[in-house]
BAKOL-165496 format. One record per residue (C-alpha): residue number from 0; x negated, y, z. Coordinates in nm, 4 decimals. Layout:
N
 num        X        Y        Z
 NUM        X        Y        Z
...
//
This chain:
51
 num        X        Y        Z
   0 -23.6579  14.7419  24.0627
   1 -23.8212  14.4761  24.2810
   2 -23.8696  14.0802  24.1433
   3 -23.8117  13.8495  24.3569
   4 -24.1141  13.6387  24.4851
   5 -23.9658  13.2908  24.3417
   6 -23.9716  13.4621  23.9726
   7 -24.2858  13.6271  23.9933
   8 -24.4753  13.2963  24.1228
   9 -24.3121  13.1773  23.8164
  10 -24.4373  13.3863  23.5461
  11 -24.7656  13.4250  23.6899
  12 -24.8014  13.0690  23.6734
  13 -24.6351  13.0343  23.3269
  14 -24.9270  13.3390  23.1722
  15 -25.1984  13.1346  23.3669
  16 -25.0904  12.8036  23.1715
  17 -25.1101  13.0087  22.8407
  18 -25.4196  13.2098  22.9172
  19 -25.5999  12.7530  23.0045
  20 -25.4542  12.6728  22.6864
  21 -25.5404  12.9308  22.4585
  22 -25.9283  12.8919  22.6447
  23 -25.9202  12.5343  22.5632
  24 -25.8080  12.6242  22.2083
  25 -26.0644  12.8761  22.1613
  26 -26.3166  12.6233  22.3312
  27 -26.2275  12.3029  22.0497
  28 -26.2404  12.5408  21.7867
  29 -26.5732  12.6342  21.8425
  30 -26.7195  12.2739  21.9010
  31 -26.5610  12.2154  21.5818
  32 -26.7373  12.4960  21.3806
  33 -27.0639  12.4282  21.5851
  34 -27.0790  12.0799  21.4119
  35 -26.9997  12.1783  21.1183
  36 -27.2827  12.4592  21.0706
  37 -27.5304  12.1654  21.2386
  38 -27.3914  11.9384  20.9793
  39 -27.4925  12.1941  20.6766
  40 -27.8585  12.2413  20.8456
  41 -27.8881  11.9055  20.8245
  42 -27.8217  11.7941  20.5109
  43 -28.1239  12.0349  20.2827
  44 -28.3703  11.9120  20.5057
  45 -28.2405  11.5425  20.3810
  46 -28.2318  11.6440  20.0278
  47 -28.5799  11.8032  20.0744
  48 -28.7535  11.4371  20.2218
  49 -28.5241  11.2238  19.9733
  50 -28.6458  11.4701  19.6868
//
């Protein structure tokens, strides 16, 4: 089975776009989780200095 080159190119472009979109969502999720971890670490320090 031979696949015509335009169809093959389109499939490759779609696969690349999907991979980039997944990578972008993963990076965004990692940034959100890092912010949550940092805020959790700051709170105990603030309560110790206030108490």
